[in-house]
ZAROMI-899028 format. One record per residue (C-alpha): x, y, z; residue number from 1. Coordinates in nm, 4 decimals. Last residue first. Example, Ala and Ser with C-alpha at 12.3 -4.5 7.8 and 13.67 -1.06 7.14 Angstrom:
<finus>
+----------+----------+----------+-----+
|        x |        y |        z |   i |
+----------+----------+----------+-----+
|   1.3670 |  -0.1060 |   0.7140 |   2 |
|   1.2300 |  -0.4500 |   0.7800 |   1 |
+----------+----------+----------+-----+
</finus>
This chain:
<finus>
+----------+----------+----------+-----+
|        x |        y |        z |   i |
+----------+----------+----------+-----+
|  -2.2879 |   0.4828 |  10.9800 | 365 |
|  -2.6000 |   0.5289 |  10.7715 | 364 |
|  -2.6181 |   0.5956 |  10.3965 | 363 |
|  -2.5882 |   0.2271 |  10.3189 | 362 |
|  -2.4015 |   0.0046 |  10.0781 | 361 |
|  -2.2370 |  -0.3035 |  10.2238 | 360 |
|  -1.9265 |  -0.4485 |  10.0623 | 359 |
|  -1.6555 |  -0.3683 |  10.3143 | 358 |
|  -1.8887 |  -0.4856 |  10.5938 | 357 |
|  -1.8768 |  -0.8388 |  10.4514 | 356 |
|  -1.4985 |  -0.8350 |  10.4917 | 355 |
|  -1.5325 |  -0.7116 |  10.8495 | 354 |
|  -1.7576 |  -1.0083 |  10.9304 | 353 |
|  -1.5048 |  -1.2454 |  10.7731 | 352 |
|  -1.2330 |  -1.0886 |  10.9906 | 351 |
|  -1.4607 |  -1.1327 |  11.2920 | 350 |
|  -1.4711 |  -1.5027 |  11.2103 | 349 |
|  -1.0906 |  -1.5150 |  11.1978 | 348 |
|  -1.0785 |  -1.3298 |  11.5310 | 347 |
|  -1.3108 |  -1.5827 |  11.6952 | 346 |
|  -1.1169 |  -1.8779 |  11.5513 | 345 |
|  -0.7804 |  -1.7449 |  11.6702 | 344 |
|  -0.9093 |  -1.6542 |  12.0166 | 343 |
|  -1.0432 |  -2.0065 |  12.0659 | 342 |
|  -0.7136 |  -2.1552 |  11.9466 | 341 |
|  -0.5093 |  -1.9405 |  12.1866 | 340 |
|  -0.7030 |  -1.9667 |  12.5107 | 339 |
|  -0.7173 |  -1.7163 |  12.7947 | 338 |
|  -1.0504 |  -1.5399 |  12.8258 | 337 |
|  -1.1150 |  -1.1905 |  12.6859 | 336 |
|  -1.1609 |  -1.2059 |  12.3079 | 335 |
|  -1.4641 |  -1.4345 |  12.3503 | 334 |
|  -1.5529 |  -1.5229 |  12.7118 | 333 |
|  -1.4956 |  -1.8938 |  12.7712 | 332 |
|  -1.7631 |  -2.1615 |  12.7926 | 331 |
|  -1.7171 |  -2.4492 |  13.0388 | 330 |
|  -2.0436 |  -2.4873 |  13.2262 | 329 |
|  -2.1775 |  -2.3825 |  13.5645 | 328 |
|  -2.5575 |  -2.3808 |  13.5855 | 327 |
|  -2.7428 |  -2.0619 |  13.4813 | 326 |
|  -2.7856 |  -1.7106 |  13.6221 | 325 |
|  -2.4922 |  -1.7744 |  13.8555 | 324 |
|  -2.3335 |  -1.4376 |  13.7624 | 323 |
|  -2.0316 |  -1.6180 |  13.6138 | 322 |
|  -2.2533 |  -1.8724 |  13.4370 | 321 |
|  -2.4784 |  -1.6046 |  13.2829 | 320 |
|  -2.1704 |  -1.4059 |  13.1770 | 319 |
|  -2.0297 |  -1.7078 |  12.9943 | 318 |
|  -2.3616 |  -1.8112 |  12.8372 | 317 |
|  -2.4398 |  -1.4610 |  12.7065 | 316 |
|  -2.0903 |  -1.4077 |  12.5645 | 315 |
|  -2.0958 |  -1.7447 |  12.3865 | 314 |
|  -2.4426 |  -1.6831 |  12.2440 | 313 |
|  -2.3428 |  -1.3362 |  12.1200 | 312 |
|  -2.0281 |  -1.4672 |  11.9501 | 311 |
|  -2.2147 |  -1.7419 |  11.7652 | 310 |
|  -2.5083 |  -1.5100 |  11.6905 | 309 |
|  -2.2785 |  -1.2562 |  11.5255 | 308 |
|  -2.1060 |  -1.5212 |  11.3158 | 307 |
|  -2.4388 |  -1.6704 |  11.2057 | 306 |
|  -2.5984 |  -1.3354 |  11.1227 | 305 |
|  -2.2919 |  -1.2264 |  10.9241 | 304 |
|  -2.2981 |  -1.5511 |  10.7236 | 303 |
|  -2.6742 |  -1.5256 |  10.6746 | 302 |
|  -2.6518 |  -1.1741 |  10.5287 | 301 |
|  -2.3401 |  -1.2517 |  10.3254 | 300 |
|  -2.5125 |  -1.5516 |  10.1649 | 299 |
|  -2.8285 |  -1.3481 |  10.1101 | 298 |
|  -2.6490 |  -1.0780 |   9.9143 | 297 |
|  -2.5183 |  -0.7208 |   9.9518 | 296 |
|  -2.5177 |  -0.7286 |  10.3333 | 295 |
|  -2.7155 |  -0.4383 |  10.4866 | 294 |
|  -2.9093 |  -0.6368 |  10.7464 | 293 |
|  -2.6159 |  -0.8664 |  10.8278 | 292 |
|  -2.3774 |  -0.5718 |  10.8691 | 291 |
|  -2.6290 |  -0.4111 |  11.1071 | 290 |
|  -2.6586 |  -0.7313 |  11.3085 | 289 |
|  -2.2784 |  -0.7459 |  11.3402 | 288 |
|  -2.2630 |  -0.3794 |  11.4428 | 287 |
|  -2.5242 |  -0.4504 |  11.7116 | 286 |
|  -2.3279 |  -0.7545 |  11.8336 | 285 |
|  -2.0097 |  -0.5479 |  11.8687 | 284 |
|  -2.2017 |  -0.2751 |  12.0556 | 283 |
|  -2.3472 |  -0.5367 |  12.2898 | 282 |
|  -1.9961 |  -0.6720 |  12.3464 | 281 |
|  -1.8616 |  -0.3249 |  12.4230 | 280 |
|  -2.1559 |  -0.2590 |  12.6568 | 279 |
|  -2.0855 |  -0.5820 |  12.8483 | 278 |
|  -1.7200 |  -0.4807 |  12.8889 | 277 |
|  -1.8229 |  -0.1345 |  13.0096 | 276 |
|  -2.0755 |  -0.2897 |  13.2486 | 275 |
|  -1.7992 |  -0.4987 |  13.4072 | 274 |
|  -1.5659 |  -0.1984 |  13.4393 | 273 |
|  -1.8300 |   0.0234 |  13.5997 | 272 |
|  -1.9499 |  -0.2534 |  13.8319 | 271 |
|  -1.5981 |  -0.2964 |  13.9630 | 270 |
|  -1.2670 |  -0.2914 |  13.7799 | 269 |
|  -1.0804 |  -0.5397 |  14.0007 | 268 |
|  -1.3676 |  -0.7543 |  14.1296 | 267 |
|  -1.5918 |  -0.7288 |  13.8232 | 266 |
|  -1.3023 |  -0.7996 |  13.5887 | 265 |
|  -1.1988 |  -1.0912 |  13.8109 | 264 |
|  -1.5498 |  -1.2359 |  13.7847 | 263 |
|  -1.5391 |  -1.1852 |  13.4063 | 262 |
|  -1.2300 |  -1.4085 |  13.4036 | 261 |
|  -1.4390 |  -1.7031 |  13.5176 | 260 |
|  -1.4047 |  -1.9252 |  13.2074 | 259 |
|  -1.0301 |  -1.8789 |  13.1647 | 258 |
|  -0.7909 |  -1.6496 |  13.3542 | 257 |
|  -0.9366 |  -1.7562 |  13.6903 | 256 |
|  -0.8186 |  -2.1131 |  13.6430 | 255 |
|  -0.9727 |  -2.2179 |  13.9769 | 254 |
|  -1.1350 |  -1.9283 |  14.1662 | 253 |
|  -0.9971 |  -1.9251 |  14.5219 | 252 |
|  -0.6335 |  -1.9804 |  14.4222 | 251 |
|  -0.5214 |  -1.6178 |  14.4611 | 250 |
|  -0.7524 |  -1.4942 |  14.1848 | 249 |
|  -1.0190 |  -1.4297 |  14.4513 | 248 |
|  -0.8161 |  -1.1478 |  14.6088 | 247 |
|  -0.8121 |  -0.9147 |  14.3092 | 246 |
|  -0.5749 |  -0.6187 |  14.3368 | 245 |
|  -0.4167 |  -0.6308 |  13.9885 | 244 |
|  -0.6300 |  -0.3474 |  13.8515 | 243 |
|  -0.8087 |  -0.1732 |  14.1369 | 242 |
|  -1.0466 |  -0.2962 |  14.4063 | 241 |
|  -1.3490 |  -0.2154 |  14.1930 | 240 |
|  -1.5324 |   0.1093 |  14.1106 | 239 |
|  -1.8914 |   0.0231 |  14.1998 | 238 |
|  -1.8390 |  -0.2705 |  14.4345 | 237 |
|  -1.5656 |  -0.5187 |  14.3524 | 236 |
|  -1.6444 |  -0.7333 |  14.6565 | 235 |
|  -1.9729 |  -0.8449 |  14.5002 | 234 |
|  -1.8254 |  -0.9695 |  14.1743 | 233 |
|  -1.5498 |  -1.1632 |  14.3477 | 232 |
|  -1.7825 |  -1.3081 |  14.6116 | 231 |
|  -2.0272 |  -1.4097 |  14.3387 | 230 |
|  -1.7512 |  -1.5938 |  14.1529 | 229 |
|  -1.6334 |  -1.7633 |  14.4721 | 228 |
|  -1.9899 |  -1.8852 |  14.5379 | 227 |
|  -2.0357 |  -2.0202 |  14.1841 | 226 |
|  -1.6978 |  -2.1926 |  14.1859 | 225 |
|  -1.7589 |  -2.3677 |  14.5194 | 224 |
|  -2.1165 |  -2.4868 |  14.4683 | 223 |
|  -2.0288 |  -2.8430 |  14.3689 | 222 |
|  -1.7525 |  -2.8825 |  14.6285 | 221 |
|  -1.6789 |  -2.6565 |  14.9269 | 220 |
|  -2.0110 |  -2.4678 |  14.9325 | 219 |
|  -2.2384 |  -2.7723 |  14.9171 | 218 |
|  -2.5897 |  -2.6432 |  14.9927 | 217 |
|  -2.4519 |  -2.2899 |  14.9454 | 216 |
|  -2.4714 |  -2.3180 |  14.5655 | 215 |
|  -2.8519 |  -2.3625 |  14.5796 | 214 |
|  -3.0308 |  -2.3908 |  14.2445 | 213 |
|  -2.7004 |  -2.3777 |  14.0563 | 212 |
|  -2.5596 |  -2.6458 |  14.2870 | 211 |
|  -2.8473 |  -2.8777 |  14.1911 | 210 |
|  -2.7899 |  -2.8166 |  13.8196 | 209 |
|  -2.4151 |  -2.8647 |  13.8523 | 208 |
|  -2.4698 |  -3.1853 |  14.0481 | 207 |
|  -2.7014 |  -3.3133 |  13.7750 | 206 |
|  -2.4377 |  -3.2414 |  13.5126 | 205 |
|  -2.1682 |  -3.4156 |  13.7213 | 204 |
|  -2.3818 |  -3.7266 |  13.7658 | 203 |
|  -2.4850 |  -3.7797 |  13.4061 | 202 |
|  -2.8251 |  -3.9392 |  13.3567 | 201 |
|  -3.0348 |  -3.6526 |  13.4914 | 200 |
|  -2.8732 |  -3.3854 |  13.2754 | 199 |
|  -2.8832 |  -3.5830 |  12.9507 | 198 |
|  -3.2463 |  -3.6835 |  13.0137 | 197 |
|  -3.3519 |  -3.3238 |  13.0854 | 196 |
|  -3.1773 |  -3.2132 |  12.7646 | 195 |
|  -3.3623 |  -3.4791 |  12.5636 | 194 |
|  -3.6923 |  -3.3761 |  12.7284 | 193 |
|  -3.6351 |  -3.0174 |  12.6018 | 192 |
|  -3.5129 |  -3.1136 |  12.2525 | 191 |
|  -3.8414 |  -3.2872 |  12.1641 | 190 |
|  -4.0337 |  -2.9544 |  12.1656 | 189 |
|  -3.7688 |  -2.7445 |  11.9861 | 188 |
|  -3.8353 |  -2.9119 |  11.6509 | 187 |
|  -4.2074 |  -2.8346 |  11.6544 | 186 |
|  -4.1253 |  -2.4737 |  11.7421 | 185 |
|  -3.8923 |  -2.4497 |  11.4438 | 184 |
|  -4.1704 |  -2.5653 |  11.2142 | 183 |
|  -4.4170 |  -2.3160 |  11.3647 | 182 |
|  -4.1601 |  -2.0365 |  11.3313 | 181 |
|  -4.1490 |  -2.0997 |  10.9579 | 180 |
|  -3.7989 |  -2.0829 |  10.8141 | 179 |
|  -3.7008 |  -1.7400 |  10.6790 | 178 |
|  -3.3214 |  -1.7557 |  10.6516 | 177 |
|  -3.2813 |  -1.5705 |  10.9836 | 176 |
|  -3.4976 |  -1.8341 |  11.1564 | 175 |
|  -3.2909 |  -2.1165 |  11.0103 | 174 |
|  -2.9750 |  -1.9333 |  11.1165 | 173 |
|  -3.0962 |  -1.8852 |  11.4727 | 172 |
|  -3.2059 |  -2.2495 |  11.4940 | 171 |
|  -2.8665 |  -2.3796 |  11.3840 | 170 |
|  -2.6789 |  -2.1399 |  11.6127 | 169 |
|  -2.8878 |  -2.2570 |  11.9114 | 168 |
|  -2.8177 |  -2.6249 |  11.8421 | 167 |
|  -2.4436 |  -2.5711 |  11.7918 | 166 |
|  -2.4297 |  -2.3711 |  12.1162 | 165 |
|  -2.5942 |  -2.6617 |  12.2993 | 164 |
|  -2.3220 |  -2.8958 |  12.1752 | 163 |
|  -2.0602 |  -2.6479 |  12.2983 | 162 |
|  -2.2249 |  -2.6314 |  12.6424 | 161 |
|  -2.2763 |  -3.0091 |  12.6553 | 160 |
|  -1.9115 |  -3.0971 |  12.6019 | 159 |
|  -1.8469 |  -3.4686 |  12.6629 | 158 |
|  -1.6529 |  -3.5696 |  12.4394 | 157 |
|  -1.9671 |  -3.7717 |  12.3521 | 156 |
|  -2.1778 |  -3.4530 |  12.3542 | 155 |
|  -1.9620 |  -3.3190 |  12.0697 | 154 |
|  -2.0072 |  -3.6133 |  11.8323 | 153 |
|  -2.3792 |  -3.6378 |  11.9053 | 152 |
|  -2.4444 |  -3.2642 |  11.8662 | 151 |
|  -2.2534 |  -3.2509 |  11.5379 | 150 |
|  -2.4583 |  -3.5373 |  11.3963 | 149 |
|  -2.7824 |  -3.3875 |  11.5273 | 148 |
|  -2.7005 |  -3.0491 |  11.3727 | 147 |
|  -2.6463 |  -3.2211 |  11.0371 | 146 |
|  -2.9823 |  -3.3968 |  11.0743 | 145 |
|  -3.1477 |  -3.0694 |  11.1799 | 144 |
|  -2.9972 |  -2.9023 |  10.8744 | 143 |
|  -3.1505 |  -3.1601 |  10.6384 | 142 |
|  -3.4888 |  -3.1361 |  10.8231 | 141 |
|  -3.5409 |  -2.7610 |  10.7876 | 140 |
|  -3.5699 |  -2.6458 |  10.4261 | 139 |
|  -3.6464 |  -2.9595 |  10.2277 | 138 |
|  -3.8683 |  -3.1510 |  10.4715 | 137 |
|  -4.0201 |  -2.8457 |  10.6417 | 136 |
|  -4.0753 |  -2.6346 |  10.3305 | 135 |
|  -4.0319 |  -2.2699 |  10.4296 | 134 |
|  -3.6635 |  -2.2973 |  10.3403 | 133 |
|  -3.7733 |  -2.3688 |   9.9851 | 132 |
|  -3.8229 |  -1.9914 |   9.9370 | 131 |
|  -3.4449 |  -1.9267 |   9.9095 | 130 |
|  -3.2748 |  -2.2682 |   9.8793 | 129 |
|  -2.9453 |  -2.1299 |   9.7459 | 128 |
|  -2.8994 |  -1.8838 |  10.0338 | 127 |
|  -2.9814 |  -2.1693 |  10.2722 | 126 |
|  -2.6948 |  -2.3806 |  10.1371 | 125 |
|  -2.4334 |  -2.1061 |  10.1456 | 124 |
|  -2.5256 |  -1.9755 |  10.4916 | 123 |
|  -2.5728 |  -2.3283 |  10.6274 | 122 |
|  -2.2267 |  -2.4314 |  10.5077 | 121 |
|  -2.0495 |  -2.1192 |  10.6372 | 120 |
|  -2.2207 |  -2.1358 |  10.9775 | 119 |
|  -2.1600 |  -2.5101 |  11.0144 | 118 |
|  -1.7911 |  -2.4745 |  10.9263 | 117 |
|  -1.7519 |  -2.1944 |  11.1819 | 116 |
|  -1.9132 |  -2.4001 |  11.4568 | 115 |
|  -1.7127 |  -2.7099 |  11.3591 | 114 |
|  -1.3859 |  -2.5144 |  11.3817 | 113 |
|  -1.4538 |  -2.4431 |  11.7483 | 112 |
|  -1.5688 |  -2.8049 |  11.8001 | 111 |
|  -1.2273 |  -2.9208 |  11.6760 | 110 |
|  -1.0597 |  -2.7750 |  11.9884 | 109 |
|  -0.6975 |  -2.7120 |  11.9027 | 108 |
|  -0.3905 |  -2.7623 |  12.1214 | 107 |
|  -0.0475 |  -2.6203 |  12.0385 | 106 |
|   0.2820 |  -2.7409 |  12.1867 | 105 |
|   0.3181 |  -3.0079 |  11.9166 | 104 |
|  -0.0239 |  -3.0556 |  11.7590 | 103 |
|  -0.2587 |  -3.1680 |  12.0346 | 102 |
|  -0.6176 |  -3.2243 |  11.9295 | 101 |
|  -0.8676 |  -3.1243 |  12.1937 | 100 |
|  -1.2012 |  -3.2231 |  12.3453 |  99 |
|  -1.1454 |  -3.5432 |  12.5419 |  98 |
|  -1.3129 |  -3.4812 |  12.8789 |  97 |
|  -1.2265 |  -3.6472 |  13.2121 |  96 |
|  -1.0577 |  -3.3441 |  13.3673 |  95 |
|  -0.8349 |  -3.2907 |  13.0644 |  94 |
|  -0.8074 |  -3.4852 |  12.7414 |  93 |
|  -0.6068 |  -3.4769 |  12.4209 |  92 |
|  -0.7187 |  -3.6798 |  12.1231 |  91 |
|  -0.4612 |  -3.8521 |  11.9055 |  90 |
|  -0.3129 |  -4.1113 |  12.1413 |  89 |
|  -0.6299 |  -4.3164 |  12.1509 |  88 |
|  -0.8622 |  -4.2266 |  11.8603 |  87 |
|  -1.1570 |  -4.0309 |  12.0016 |  86 |
|  -1.0089 |  -3.7026 |  11.8730 |  85 |
|  -1.0352 |  -3.8570 |  11.5260 |  84 |
|  -1.4130 |  -3.8189 |  11.5078 |  83 |
|  -1.4470 |  -3.4440 |  11.5669 |  82 |
|  -1.1611 |  -3.3793 |  11.3238 |  81 |
|  -1.3307 |  -3.5907 |  11.0548 |  80 |
|  -1.6595 |  -3.4044 |  11.1099 |  79 |
|  -1.4819 |  -3.0685 |  11.0779 |  78 |
|  -1.3033 |  -3.1742 |  10.7588 |  77 |
|  -1.6282 |  -3.2893 |  10.5952 |  76 |
|  -1.8116 |  -2.9690 |  10.6921 |  75 |
|  -1.5273 |  -2.7481 |  10.5664 |  74 |
|  -1.5278 |  -2.9375 |  10.2359 |  73 |
|  -1.9022 |  -2.8741 |  10.1986 |  72 |
|  -1.8532 |  -2.4987 |  10.2432 |  71 |
|  -1.5553 |  -2.4760 |  10.0065 |  70 |
|  -1.7180 |  -2.2583 |   9.7404 |  69 |
|  -1.8957 |  -2.0543 |  10.0087 |  68 |
|  -1.5628 |  -1.9432 |  10.1534 |  67 |
|  -1.4749 |  -1.7675 |   9.8263 |  66 |
|  -1.7845 |  -1.5494 |   9.8699 |  65 |
|  -1.6185 |  -1.3956 |  10.1787 |  64 |
|  -1.3705 |  -1.2126 |   9.9568 |  63 |
|  -1.0383 |  -1.2374 |  10.1392 |  62 |
|  -0.9298 |  -0.8964 |  10.2711 |  61 |
|  -1.1056 |  -0.9136 |  10.6109 |  60 |
|  -1.0016 |  -1.2791 |  10.6212 |  59 |
|  -0.6329 |  -1.1856 |  10.6116 |  58 |
|  -0.6741 |  -0.8976 |  10.8586 |  57 |
|  -0.8469 |  -1.1283 |  11.1074 |  56 |
|  -0.5765 |  -1.3925 |  11.0660 |  55 |
|  -0.3054 |  -1.1303 |  11.1244 |  54 |
|  -0.4910 |  -1.0120 |  11.4349 |  53 |
|  -0.5139 |  -1.3746 |  11.5510 |  52 |
|  -0.1390 |  -1.4318 |  11.5119 |  51 |
|  -0.0658 |  -1.1174 |  11.7155 |  50 |
|  -0.3229 |  -1.2142 |  11.9807 |  49 |
|  -0.1811 |  -1.5672 |  11.9836 |  48 |
|   0.1587 |  -1.4307 |  12.0826 |  47 |
|   0.0084 |  -1.2007 |  12.3455 |  46 |
|  -0.1975 |  -1.4850 |  12.4932 |  45 |
|   0.1106 |  -1.7068 |  12.5246 |  44 |
|   0.3323 |  -1.4302 |  12.6597 |  43 |
|   0.0679 |  -1.3191 |  12.9104 |  42 |
|  -0.0021 |  -1.6791 |  13.0128 |  41 |
|   0.3661 |  -1.7374 |  13.0963 |  40 |
|   0.4340 |  -1.3943 |  13.2492 |  39 |
|   0.4367 |  -1.4942 |  13.6160 |  38 |
|   0.6925 |  -1.7684 |  13.5466 |  37 |
|   0.7766 |  -2.0271 |  13.8134 |  36 |
|   0.5502 |  -2.2729 |  13.6279 |  35 |
|   0.2820 |  -2.3662 |  13.8804 |  34 |
|   0.3277 |  -2.1023 |  14.1523 |  33 |
|   0.4261 |  -1.8260 |  13.9096 |  32 |
|   0.1356 |  -1.9044 |  13.6770 |  31 |
|  -0.1056 |  -1.9065 |  13.9716 |  30 |
|   0.0059 |  -1.5586 |  14.0760 |  29 |
|   0.0211 |  -1.4000 |  13.7288 |  28 |
|  -0.2996 |  -1.5563 |  13.5954 |  27 |
|  -0.5788 |  -1.3061 |  13.6676 |  26 |
|  -0.3740 |  -0.9908 |  13.6032 |  25 |
|  -0.2113 |  -1.1310 |  13.2909 |  24 |
|  -0.5422 |  -1.2559 |  13.1504 |  23 |
|  -0.6969 |  -0.9204 |  13.2449 |  22 |
|  -0.4498 |  -0.7188 |  13.0393 |  21 |
|  -0.4685 |  -0.9513 |  12.7383 |  20 |
|  -0.8495 |  -0.9449 |  12.7502 |  19 |
|  -0.8764 |  -0.5687 |  12.7855 |  18 |
|  -0.6530 |  -0.5300 |  12.4797 |  17 |
|  -0.8690 |  -0.7793 |  12.2861 |  16 |
|  -1.1863 |  -0.5954 |  12.3877 |  15 |
|  -1.0352 |  -0.2662 |  12.2653 |  14 |
|  -0.9208 |  -0.4327 |  11.9403 |  13 |
|  -1.2691 |  -0.5711 |  11.8734 |  12 |
|  -1.4340 |  -0.2343 |  11.9400 |  11 |
|  -1.1851 |  -0.0627 |  11.7079 |  10 |
|  -1.2634 |  -0.3090 |  11.4279 |   9 |
|  -1.6392 |  -0.2702 |  11.4778 |   8 |
|  -1.6082 |   0.1092 |  11.4601 |   7 |
|  -1.3829 |   0.0643 |  11.1562 |   6 |
|  -1.6551 |  -0.1121 |  10.9557 |   5 |
|  -1.4543 |  -0.1872 |  10.6417 |   4 |
|  -1.3981 |   0.0745 |  10.3766 |   3 |
|  -1.6240 |   0.0704 |  10.0746 |   2 |
|  -1.5852 |  -0.1442 |   9.7681 |   1 |
+----------+----------+----------+-----+
</finus>
């Protein structure tokens, strides 16, 4: 067994340090106004960072092949968790959406676990199918049915961004396993009209689409977040206003420490700081792809590909929303945004990725 990929580990820790710093900077004012404690989010994020690092180290030592033995169990548990949040008094809601389970002071989003469960299950199952993955009925349809079940349960919360992530991860993993592009193309075709239907028949989704096309048409309501995000990014210039000197975090961008934290990074650290964060994520994704390519078996290859794609998709969606390159949706920035359970799941997945890296054999670095 070789040493783990320390360049990946260092990259993760740098991003985590940036995240803790920016969560404090973005939340101090609002936290003081709401809770009379400027350090509330810092203490929460710091605590979960410690727990998450321990989780990452645990999974980096646990042989990833063990996870494959419980792949079906993970799927069953994730589906049960996605169902029970609809039971009154069990699920926890905010802003009209029921997406969390509340366990004492801690809230967990079952969809986060569902993504990991799906990746582990598909990796194990597809590694056993081998050449059968090229058969449409045996190699593609079963996973589309599972994807459809997840999509339905998550869209009912409602959480279209998370449901969309599940769809993209499924297709990426099928492609990585060797499914025919023609088959995947046939499956994508009916998804497009389904998305159009979901957008048109839900008022807030349609408003988000219209505000994306022209945020200034309704600058105080549907286009408000997009405009404030652009103002933050634009006012940062090349070098930024300086750490802690953001103006938009003073109640212009709602919950600045969450989904729109990249806007605060751009405002305080400027173009240089924003590009540095993007580069670190690109480097992380490259190391993940490299681990997938050099994995010692097909299960490890697909598992690394799935984890890397999950993180890459989330990063791409978040930055696209912040830069108004796509309609506003609730996807946080991995390792950076505030959110304990999300951070825990991301770090656990990165631990699995590090464990796979311990077993690769290559002359390169």
